[in-house]
SEFIBA-180105 format. One line per 3 residues: their letters; for each residue x, y, z of N, C-alpha, C, O. Coordinates in Angstrom, 2 decimals. Example, Ala and Ser with C-alpha at 12.3 -4.5 7.8 and 13.67 -1.06 7.14 Angstrom:
! SEFIBA-180105
as = 13.19:-5.69:7.80:12.30:-4.50:7.80:13.20:-3.30:7.80:14.24:-3.32:8.46 | 12.85:-2.25:7.08:13.67:-1.06:7.14:12.90:0.03:7.87:13.41:1.14:8.04
***
This chain:
! SEFIBA-180105
mdn = 58.29:-71.44:-55.12:57.55:-72.13:-56.01:58.45:-72.38:-57.33:58.48:-73.44:-57.95 | 59.20:-71.19:-57.66:60.07:-71.44:-58.85:61.01:-72.58:-58.90:61.25:-73.23:-59.92 | 61.65:-72.83:-57.47:62.59:-73.57:-57.35:61.85:-75.10:-57.27:62.67:-76.01:-57.38
eas = 60.74:-75.46:-57.12:60.19:-76.58:-57.26:59.88:-77.18:-58.60:59.78:-76.36:-59.52 | 59.71:-78.31:-58.88:59.46:-78.59:-60.49:58.04:-78.55:-60.33:57.39:-79.09:-59.43 | 57.47:-77.64:-61.59:56.26:-77.69:-61.73:55.60:-79.00:-62.45:56.14:-79.38:-63.49
liv = 54.64:-79.61:-62.04:53.97:-80.79:-62.67:52.64:-80.40:-63.54:51.82:-79.52:-63.28 | 52.65:-81.16:-64.47:51.40:-81.08:-65.47:50.60:-82.57:-65.47:51.27:-83.56:-65.21 | 49.46:-82.68:-65.69:48.41:-83.77:-65.53:48.39:-84.32:-66.87:47.76:-83.56:-67.61
ecg = 48.91:-85.51:-67.58:48.65:-85.98:-68.64:48.42:-87.27:-68.80:49.35:-88.06:-68.67 | 46.87:-87.78:-69.17:46.40:-88.71:-69.36:46.18:-89.63:-67.81:45.95:-90.84:-67.74 | 46.34:-88.64:-66.63:45.96:-89.03:-65.41:47.42:-89.53:-64.61:47.48:-90.12:-63.53
iev = 48.65:-89.08:-65.55:49.69:-88.99:-64.93:50.29:-87.61:-64.82:50.15:-86.66:-65.60 | 51.21:-87.70:-63.34:51.76:-86.43:-63.20:53.19:-86.41:-63.98:53.91:-87.41:-63.92 | 53.52:-85.50:-64.55:54.81:-85.46:-65.61:55.20:-84.27:-65.27:54.34:-83.41:-65.11
aes = 56.67:-83.93:-65.08:57.28:-82.75:-64.66:57.08:-81.97:-66.17:56.91:-82.53:-67.26 | 57.14:-80.44:-65.86:57.02:-79.98:-67.13:58.38:-79.73:-67.81:59.41:-79.53:-67.16 | 58.32:-79.74:-69.10:59.66:-79.52:-69.74:60.37:-78.13:-69.50:59.74:-77.08:-69.55
all = 61.55:-78.18:-69.28:62.33:-76.90:-69.00:62.22:-76.00:-70.12:62.34:-74.79:-69.91 | 61.98:-76.51:-71.49:62.01:-75.62:-72.70:60.95:-74.74:-72.72:60.95:-73.56:-73.06 | 59.70:-75.71:-72.16:58.36:-74.95:-72.23:58.15:-73.75:-71.10:58.48:-73.90:-69.92
rrd = 57.64:-72.74:-71.55:57.72:-71.53:-70.59:55.97:-71.21:-70.68:55.34:-71.31:-71.74 | 55.37:-70.83:-69.44:54.07:-70.42:-69.64:54.18:-68.63:-70.22:55.02:-67.80:-69.88 | 53.26:-68.49:-70.98:53.37:-66.92:-71.43:52.57:-66.37:-70.39:51.42:-66.77:-70.16
rgn = 53.18:-65.42:-69.71:52.57:-64.55:-68.59:52.25:-63.08:-69.39:53.04:-62.45:-70.09 | 51.12:-62.80:-69.13:50.95:-61.31:-69.52:51.86:-60.41:-68.50:52.32:-60.75:-67.41 | 51.98:-59.25:-69.13:52.76:-58.02:-68.23:51.98:-57.56:-66.94:51.01:-56.81:-67.05
ryg = 52.36:-57.95:-65.89:51.41:-57.54:-64.75:51.47:-56.07:-64.75:50.36:-55.61:-64.46 | 52.45:-55.08:-64.98:52.20:-54.05:-64.90:51.30:-52.87:-65.68:51.02:-51.72:-65.37 | 50.99:-53.68:-66.82:50.24:-53.18:-67.93:50.81:-52.67:-69.09:52.03:-52.75:-69.02
svp = 50.37:-52.13:-70.21:51.13:-51.67:-71.23:50.58:-50.30:-71.71:49.45:-49.87:-71.49 | 51.62:-49.66:-72.43:51.15:-48.09:-72.71:51.00:-48.09:-74.31:52.00:-48.51:-74.88 | 49.95:-47.72:-75.13:49.90:-47.71:-76.33:51.15:-47.07:-77.08:51.82:-46.15:-76.63
dld = 51.31:-47.57:-78.04:52.25:-47.09:-78.95:53.57:-47.29:-78.21:54.49:-46.54:-78.52 | 53.78:-48.24:-77.25:55.01:-48.33:-76.68:55.17:-49.70:-76.52:54.24:-50.33:-76.02 | 56.40:-50.39:-76.94:57.02:-51.84:-76.79:57.19:-52.07:-75.44:57.79:-51.31:-74.69
dse = 56.51:-53.40:-75.03:56.46:-53.91:-74.10:57.82:-54.15:-73.27:57.94:-54.09:-72.05 | 58.75:-54.40:-74.19:60.24:-54.48:-73.57:61.04:-53.11:-73.16:62.17:-53.04:-72.68 | 60.22:-52.12:-73.44:60.77:-50.65:-73.13:60.16:-50.58:-71.63:59.22:-51.35:-71.47
lad = 60.45:-49.96:-70.70:59.79:-49.84:-69.50:59.24:-48.37:-69.74:59.83:-47.54:-70.42 | 58.11:-48.17:-69.14:57.56:-46.80:-69.13:57.76:-45.97:-68.32:57.52:-46.38:-67.18 | 58.16:-44.81:-68.37:58.72:-43.98:-67.43:57.23:-43.57:-66.59:56.12:-43.45:-67.10
pae = 57.60:-43.40:-65.16:56.23:-43.10:-64.47:55.57:-41.70:-64.62:54.37:-41.46:-64.68 | 56.72:-40.76:-64.68:56.32:-39.59:-65.32:55.22:-39.21:-66.37:54.28:-38.41:-66.32 | 55.70:-40.13:-67.41:54.76:-40.33:-68.79:53.53:-40.64:-68.72:52.56:-40.05:-69.22
ler = 53.58:-41.99:-67.83:52.36:-42.35:-67.24:51.34:-41.61:-66.66:50.16:-41.63:-67.02 | 51.87:-40.89:-65.68:51.22:-39.75:-64.80:50.79:-38.65:-65.93:49.70:-38.08:-65.83 | 51.56:-38.40:-66.87:51.17:-37.14:-67.63:50.01:-37.76:-68.47:49.02:-37.04:-68.64
qvl = 50.02:-38.66:-68.86:48.86:-39.51:-69.73:47.66:-39.26:-68.93:46.70:-38.68:-69.43 | 47.66:-39.67:-67.72:46.37:-39.90:-66.88:45.96:-38.38:-66.84:44.83:-38.04:-67.18 | 46.89:-37.51:-66.41:46.47:-36.12:-66.27:45.85:-35.41:-67.56:44.94:-34.59:-67.55
iae = 46.43:-35.81:-68.48:45.93:-35.36:-69.71:44.68:-35.82:-70.02:43.92:-35.02:-70.56 | 44.37:-36.71:-69.85:43.09:-37.69:-70.00:41.85:-37.11:-69.04:40.68:-37.02:-69.41 | 42.35:-36.75:-67.79:41.47:-36.59:-66.85:41.10:-34.89:-66.77:39.95:-34.47:-66.66
fgp = 42.52:-33.87:-66.88:42.27:-32.47:-66.83:42.47:-31.80:-68.41:42.45:-30.57:-68.53 | 42.61:-32.42:-69.23:42.89:-32.01:-70.69:41.75:-30.65:-70.93:42.25:-29.55:-71.17 | 40.73:-30.73:-70.88:39.70:-29.74:-71.08:40.04:-28.48:-70.04:40.13:-27.37:-70.55
ilv = 40.18:-28.58:-68.95:40.50:-27.74:-68.04:41.81:-27.02:-68.34:41.87:-25.83:-68.02 | 42.93:-27.64:-68.94:44.02:-26.77:-69.40:43.98:-26.05:-70.28:44.81:-25.17:-70.51 | 42.83:-26.35:-71.04:42.92:-25.51:-72.40:41.90:-24.27:-72.16:41.63:-23.44:-73.03
lpv = 41.39:-24.25:-70.93:40.29:-23.03:-70.46:41.51:-21.62:-70.44:42.69:-21.86:-70.21 | 41.11:-20.40:-70.66:41.71:-19.42:-70.73:42.01:-19.28:-69.32:41.38:-20.01:-68.56 | 43.08:-18.27:-68.68:43.65:-18.11:-67.65:43.72:-16.63:-67.44:44.45:-15.96:-68.17
ktg = 42.96:-16.05:-66.44:42.88:-14.60:-65.98:44.10:-14.44:-65.18:44.41:-15.17:-64.23 | 44.83:-13.36:-65.67:45.98:-13.20:-65.11:45.77:-11.56:-64.69:44.74:-10.94:-64.96 | 46.99:-10.96:-63.97:47.00:-9.81:-63.82:47.11:-8.82:-64.95:46.89:-7.63:-64.78
rgf = 47.47:-9.33:-66.09:47.91:-8.87:-67.34:46.87:-9.05:-68.39:47.08:-8.73:-69.56 | 45.55:-9.63:-67.90:44.52:-10.07:-68.69:44.07:-11.45:-69.02:44.20:-12.20:-68.05 | 43.63:-11.95:-69.96:43.12:-13.12:-70.40:44.39:-13.84:-71.19:44.77:-13.29:-72.22
lrp = 44.93:-14.83:-70.83:45.83:-15.60:-71.75:45.32:-16.81:-72.15:44.80:-17.53:-71.29 | 45.37:-17.19:-73.42:44.91:-18.43:-73.61:46.14:-19.39:-74.08:46.71:-19.21:-75.16 | 46.47:-20.30:-73.28:47.27:-21.22:-73.62:47.08:-21.88:-74.74:45.92:-22.31:-74.81
sas = 47.97:-22.22:-75.96:47.97:-23.13:-76.89:48.10:-24.77:-76.39:49.04:-25.13:-75.68 | 47.18:-25.58:-76.79:47.56:-26.71:-76.45:47.50:-27.64:-77.70:46.62:-27.55:-78.56 | 48.66:-28.68:-77.73:48.67:-29.48:-79.03:47.68:-30.67:-78.74:47.13:-30.85:-77.65
edg = 47.50:-31.59:-80.04:46.58:-32.65:-79.79:47.11:-33.55:-78.74:46.24:-34.40:-78.51 | 48.25:-33.74:-77.93:48.72:-34.82:-77.45:48.63:-34.15:-75.88:48.96:-34.84:-74.92 | 48.28:-33.14:-75.75:47.90:-32.30:-74.32:48.95:-31.35:-73.80:48.81:-30.78:-72.72
vvd = 50.07:-31.17:-74.62:50.98:-30.39:-74.06:50.64:-29.06:-74.12:50.31:-28.53:-75.18 | 50.70:-28.24:-72.69:50.30:-26.87:-72.74:51.51:-25.85:-72.75:52.40:-25.79:-71.90 | 51.33:-24.96:-74.01:52.47:-24.28:-74.50:51.99:-22.74:-73.87:50.86:-22.37:-74.20
wga = 52.64:-22.04:-73.17:52.27:-20.70:-73.03:53.23:-19.70:-73.82:53.30:-18.50:-73.58 | 53.83:-20.28:-74.66:54.84:-19.13:-75.55:55.63:-18.37:-74.63:56.28:-18.73:-73.65 | 55.42:-16.93:-75.28:56.28:-16.07:-74.84:55.86:-15.49:-73.38:56.68:-14.92:-72.66
fgs = 54.59:-15.67:-73.04:53.98:-15.33:-71.70:54.42:-16.00:-70.50:54.37:-15.51:-69.37 | 54.87:-17.21:-70.83:55.32:-18.01:-69.70:56.87:-18.05:-69.37:57.43:-18.82:-68.59 | 57.52:-16.92:-70.22:58.89:-17.11:-70.22:59.43:-16.01:-68.85:58.68:-15.27:-68.22
vdf = 60.61:-16.15:-68.69:60.91:-15.15:-67.49:61.42:-13.74:-68.08:61.60:-12.85:-67.25 | 61.59:-13.53:-69.07:61.89:-12.27:-69.73:60.59:-11.62:-69.76:60.56:-10.41:-69.52 | 59.40:-12.30:-70.05:58.25:-11.37:-69.93:57.69:-11.19:-68.52:56.94:-10.22:-68.38
dry = 57.92:-11.90:-67.54:57.77:-11.48:-66.20:58.77:-10.61:-65.34:58.60:-10.22:-64.19 | 59.89:-10.39:-66.17:60.98:-9.58:-65.81:60.53:-8.10:-66.09:60.61:-7.17:-65.29 | 59.96:-8.02:-67.57:59.49:-6.74:-68.16:58.33:-6.37:-67.76:58.05:-5.17:-67.78
agg = 57.41:-7.37:-67.31:55.85:-6.86:-66.97:56.02:-6.35:-65.51:55.28:-5.52:-64.99 | 57.05:-6.96:-64.92:56.84:-6.28:-63.27:56.26:-7.23:-62.63:55.71:-8.23:-63.10 | 56.41:-6.85:-61.23:55.96:-7.67:-60.23:54.60:-7.27:-59.93:53.92:-6.55:-60.66
fdk = 54.14:-7.88:-58.60:52.71:-7.63:-58.13:52.45:-5.99:-57.80:53.17:-5.40:-56.99 | 51.55:-5.44:-58.37:51.13:-4.14:-58.43:50.25:-3.80:-57.52:49.19:-3.83:-58.15 | 49.92:-3.40:-56.12:49.06:-3.49:-55.39:47.90:-2.34:-55.87:46.81:-2.57:-55.35
ary = 47.91:-1.53:-56.48:47.16:-0.52:-57.13:46.19:-1.02:-58.34:45.01:-0.73:-58.56 | 47.23:-2.04:-59.16:46.52:-2.18:-60.08:45.33:-3.50:-59.59:44.18:-3.58:-60.03 | 45.95:-4.44:-58.60:45.15:-5.29:-58.18:43.97:-4.68:-57.56:42.87:-5.10:-57.90
kad = 44.09:-3.62:-56.57:42.71:-2.92:-56.02:41.82:-2.48:-57.09:40.60:-2.47:-56.97 | 42.51:-2.08:-58.24:41.65:-1.47:-59.13:40.80:-2.62:-59.95:39.67:-2.50:-60.41 | 41.59:-3.64:-59.98:40.78:-4.90:-60.31:39.53:-5.48:-59.80:38.50:-5.83:-60.36
kvr = 40.02:-5.49:-58.21:38.79:-5.89:-57.57:37.62:-4.87:-57.34:36.52:-5.16:-56.86 | 37.96:-3.79:-57.70:36.99:-2.42:-57.33:36.19:-2.77:-58.65:34.96:-2.70:-58.58 | 36.77:-3.13:-59.85:35.99:-3.10:-61.08:35.26:-4.38:-61.14:34.34:-4.41:-61.96
eql = 35.53:-5.67:-60.28:34.42:-6.67:-60.16:33.65:-6.31:-59.40:32.65:-7.01:-59.57 | 33.44:-5.42:-58.40:32.55:-4.89:-57.58:31.67:-3.91:-58.37:30.45:-3.82:-58.21 | 32.30:-3.29:-59.12:31.44:-2.34:-60.20:30.45:-3.32:-60.96:29.25:-3.08:-60.84
kdv = 30.75:-4.16:-61.56:29.99:-5.23:-62.55:28.87:-5.57:-61.64:27.75:-5.61:-62.15 | 29.01:-5.85:-60.18:28.03:-6.48:-59.56:26.77:-5.19:-59.20:25.57:-5.38:-59.05 | 27.45:-3.95:-59.14:26.68:-2.73:-58.74:26.08:-2.30:-59.77:25.00:-1.72:-59.63
lil = 26.61:-2.47:-60.96:25.87:-2.21:-62.59:24.90:-2.99:-62.80:23.90:-2.59:-63.40 | 25.05:-4.44:-62.29:23.54:-5.41:-62.48:22.48:-4.87:-61.30:21.28:-4.84:-61.60 | 22.77:-4.59:-60.40:21.96:-4.09:-59.33:21.30:-2.72:-60.15:20.09:-2.53:-60.29
fsi = 22.11:-2.04:-60.52:21.45:-0.59:-60.96:20.38:-0.74:-62.28:19.39:-0.05:-62.51 | 20.89:-1.79:-63.02:20.11:-2.17:-64.25:18.73:-2.75:-63.60:17.65:-2.37:-64.07 | 18.76:-3.47:-62.75:17.45:-4.14:-62.06:16.43:-3.11:-61.59:15.22:-3.14:-61.82
vnd = 17.11:-2.17:-60.90:16.24:-1.05:-60.20:15.97:0.06:-61.49:14.94:0.74:-61.45 | 16.77:0.19:-62.44:16.25:1.04:-63.47:15.36:0.33:-64.40:14.67:1.01:-65.17 | 15.28:-0.89:-64.43:14.09:-1.51:-65.11:12.58:-1.56:-64.60:11.53:-1.60:-65.24
rma = 12.83:-1.56:-63.33:11.79:-1.27:-62.53:10.77:0.10:-62.67:9.56:0.18:-62.48 | 11.66:1.04:-63.03:11.15:2.46:-63.22:10.90:2.65:-64.64:11.87:2.47:-65.38 | 9.59:3.05:-65.23:9.46:3.58:-66.36:9.57:4.94:-66.98:9.58:5.26:-68.17
npa = 9.66:5.69:-65.84:9.44:7.05:-66.19:10.99:7.70:-66.54:12.03:7.47:-65.92 | 10.81:8.53:-67.65:12.01:8.93:-68.08:12.75:10.08:-67.75:13.80:10.48:-68.24 | 11.93:10.66:-66.64:12.41:11.75:-65.53:13.57:11.24:-64.85:14.39:12.05:-64.44
kyr = 13.75:10.06:-64.69:14.74:9.40:-63.72:15.99:10.01:-64.02:16.65:10.48:-63.09 | 16.47:10.08:-65.39:17.78:10.64:-65.45:17.72:12.13:-65.40:18.81:12.69:-65.28 | 16.79:12.79:-65.47:17.10:14.12:-65.10:17.12:14.31:-63.75:17.80:15.28:-63.41
vlr = 16.47:13.55:-62.66:16.72:13.47:-61.37:18.37:13.28:-60.94:18.98:14.06:-60.21 | 18.89:12.14:-61.52:20.27:11.72:-61.53:21.12:12.67:-61.89:22.15:12.83:-61.23 | 20.83:13.44:-62.99:21.70:14.35:-63.39:21.53:15.69:-62.32:22.54:16.29:-61.95
yle = 20.30:16.06:-61.90:20.40:17.03:-60.89:21.19:16.72:-59.56:21.88:17.50:-58.90 | 20.94:15.45:-59.36:21.46:14.94:-57.99:23.16:14.73:-57.98:23.79:14.56:-56.93 | 23.71:14.76:-59.15:25.11:14.50:-59.41:25.85:15.89:-59.50:27.04:16.10:-59.27
rgi = 24.98:16.70:-59.84:25.44:18.31:-59.86:25.15:18.80:-58.74:25.56:19.95:-58.61 | 24.53:18.32:-57.72:24.26:18.97:-56.44:22.87:19.85:-56.31:22.60:20.50:-55.31 | 22.13:19.76:-57.36:21.21:20.69:-57.21:20.13:20.36:-56.25:19.58:21.21:-55.56
igf = 19.79:18.88:-56.23:18.96:18.41:-55.42:19.69:17.65:-54.31:20.92:17.72:-54.39 | 19.13:16.87:-53.20:19.42:16.11:-52.38:18.78:14.89:-52.22:17.69:14.74:-52.77 | 19.39:13.75:-51.41:18.25:12.67:-51.28:17.33:13.04:-50.33:16.55:12.10:-50.22
ehi = 17.03:13.90:-49.61:15.85:14.27:-48.99:14.88:14.92:-49.78:13.86:15.32:-49.23 | 15.07:15.11:-51.08:14.14:15.70:-52.06:13.69:14.60:-52.80:12.69:14.77:-53.51 | 14.23:13.55:-52.78:13.49:12.42:-53.44:12.55:11.45:-52.68:13.02:10.83:-51.73
vnd = 11.57:11.33:-52.95:10.39:10.78:-52.29:10.12:9.29:-52.58:9.73:8.56:-51.66 | 10.31:8.83:-53.85:10.11:7.46:-54.31:11.29:6.78:-53.93:12.44:7.17:-54.14 | 10.90:5.61:-53.31:11.78:4.66:-52.68:12.80:3.85:-53.65:13.95:3.50:-53.43
dma = 11.92:3.67:-54.88:12.98:3.14:-55.98:13.67:3.96:-56.68:14.63:3.47:-57.27 | 13.42:5.31:-56.81:14.23:6.54:-57.44:15.41:6.90:-56.29:16.50:7.34:-56.65 | 15.12:6.68:-54.97:16.15:7.07:-53.93:17.31:5.52:-54.00:18.54:5.61:-53.91
ala = 16.74:4.56:-54.12:17.52:3.37:-54.63:18.72:3.66:-55.92:19.95:3.51:-55.89 | 18.01:4.03:-56.81:18.52:4.08:-58.09:19.80:5.18:-57.92:20.98:5.04:-58.24 | 19.07:6.41:-57.26:20.01:7.47:-57.13:21.46:6.97:-56.19:22.60:7.35:-56.43
rly = 21.13:6.23:-55.31:22.33:5.96:-54.33:23.27:5.07:-55.01:24.50:5.12:-54.91 | 22.45:4.10:-55.86:23.38:3.01:-57.00:24.36:3.94:-57.85:25.56:3.70:-58.02 | 23.68:5.03:-58.34:24.03:5.80:-59.47:25.57:6.59:-58.86:26.69:6.61:-59.35
lrv = 25.01:7.23:-57.56:26.38:7.94:-57.02:27.28:6.84:-56.57:28.44:7.22:-56.40 | 27.09:5.73:-56.37:28.00:4.57:-56.08:28.90:4.17:-57.13:30.10:3.90:-57.02 | 28.20:4.17:-58.12:28.87:3.84:-59.49:29.77:4.86:-59.67:30.98:4.62:-59.58
qrm = 29.29:6.11:-59.95:30.44:7.11:-60.16:31.62:7.23:-59.20:32.72:7.58:-59.63 | 31.41:6.94:-57.89:32.60:7.06:-56.90:33.68:5.88:-57.25:34.90:5.90:-57.13 | 32.71:4.71:-57.81:33.47:3.37:-57.90:34.54:3.63:-59.02:35.74:3.41:-58.85
rqe = 33.90:4.21:-60.33:34.69:4.52:-61.47:35.86:5.49:-61.31:36.96:5.28:-61.82 | 35.49:6.79:-60.41:36.43:7.61:-60.12:37.73:6.79:-59.44:38.87:6.81:-59.92 | 37.33:6.07:-58.25:38.55:5.22:-57.69:39.38:4.29:-58.66:40.61:4.23:-58.72
irg = 38.62:3.69:-59.30:39.34:3.06:-60.55:40.57:3.77:-61.47:41.72:3.42:-61.70 | 39.77:4.90:-61.87:40.63:5.85:-62.83:41.71:6.35:-61.89:42.83:6.37:-62.40 | 41.63:6.73:-60.68:42.86:7.01:-59.60:43.78:6.08:-59.47:44.97:6.31:-59.66
lrg = 43.35:5.01:-59.16:44.16:3.75:-58.71:44.97:3.26:-60.30:46.12:2.82:-60.28 | 44.37:3.39:-61.34:44.95:3.23:-62.52:46.01:4.26:-62.70:47.18:3.91:-62.86 | 45.70:5.35:-62.67:46.75:6.54:-62.87:47.87:6.47:-61.80:48.98:6.83:-62.21
ase = 47.79:6.03:-60.37:48.82:5.73:-59.60:49.78:4.52:-60.20:51.01:4.47:-60.10 | 49.06:3.72:-60.74:49.84:2.48:-61.05:50.57:2.78:-62.18:51.76:2.49:-62.15 | 50.04:3.38:-63.38:50.80:3.94:-64.54:52.10:4.78:-63.98:53.26:4.55:-64.32
wrh = 51.70:5.77:-63.08:52.78:6.50:-62.80:53.89:5.77:-61.92:54.97:6.36:-61.97 | 53.89:5.11:-61.46:54.59:4.05:-60.71:55.46:3.47:-61.84:56.69:3.51:-61.83 | 54.76:2.97:-62.76:55.22:2.09:-63.75:56.43:3.05:-64.62:57.55:2.66:-64.94
err = 55.75:4.56:-64.91:56.56:5.19:-65.41:57.86:5.64:-64.65:58.94:5.83:-65.20 | 57.64:5.74:-63.52:58.84:6.08:-62.64:60.20:4.98:-62.63:61.42:5.17:-62.56 | 59.43:3.87:-62.71:60.28:2.33:-62.65:60.82:2.37:-64.05:61.96:1.96:-64.28
aea = 60.23:2.72:-64.77:60.95:2.76:-66.39:61.84:3.73:-66.40:62.89:3.46:-66.99 | 61.74:4.80:-65.91:62.96:5.65:-66.09:64.03:5.52:-65.30:65.15:5.75:-65.76 | 63.89:5.21:-64.28:64.92:4.57:-63.42:65.67:3.57:-64.24:66.86:3.82:-64.41
lwg = 65.20:2.53:-64.75:65.61:1.49:-65.55:66.46:1.98:-66.60:67.69:1.93:-66.70 | 65.50:2.50:-67.40:66.27:2.91:-68.64:66.63:4.47:-68.83:67.25:4.91:-69.79 | 66.18:5.17:-67.86:67.02:6.52:-68.08:65.81:7.47:-68.86:64.72:7.07:-69.27
rc = 66.26:8.59:-68.92:65.38:9.46:-69.49:65.79:9.55:-70.58:66.99:9.53:-70.85 | 64.69:9.68:-71.54:65.09:9.46:-73.16:65.14:11.05:-73.61:65.41:11.36:-74.77
***
């Protein structure tokens, strides 16, 4: 169509369009704010703008890692900066995956659920003697067969389960710290 002469109609007569006249056509690819249309937009830049518009609030949320919660800093244009926590040196000094610490974190999450159950059962019972029964049960003075009330038996089972889980977490944390100390001694030598 470009090779053919385009015709315009003036006063009922078809006249060839002047070669000096050129139809102003819009940019069929769109435009980017604050960017001249003569410059080509980088596809990665366009993709970054779309992702910031869509996922900006999600990218600013704190992230739970094996070392705790890290909150990235995000500038007003949406660039997420992890600072020193995203560096290679931090990962090298922090160490790799620790199976014992991972298991301790999972047991701690389960402990939160058991503590919620414990508080629900505890609130159902108004008798202040329940704490004395739990203490006697923990010391081994009485057994489960001596507890007649079903709510008290459920509370006692949950209490002992919480105690076992806390002890397991302490043991796993201790093993993890011991391994880290041995690794640090091997790396840095004895001081």
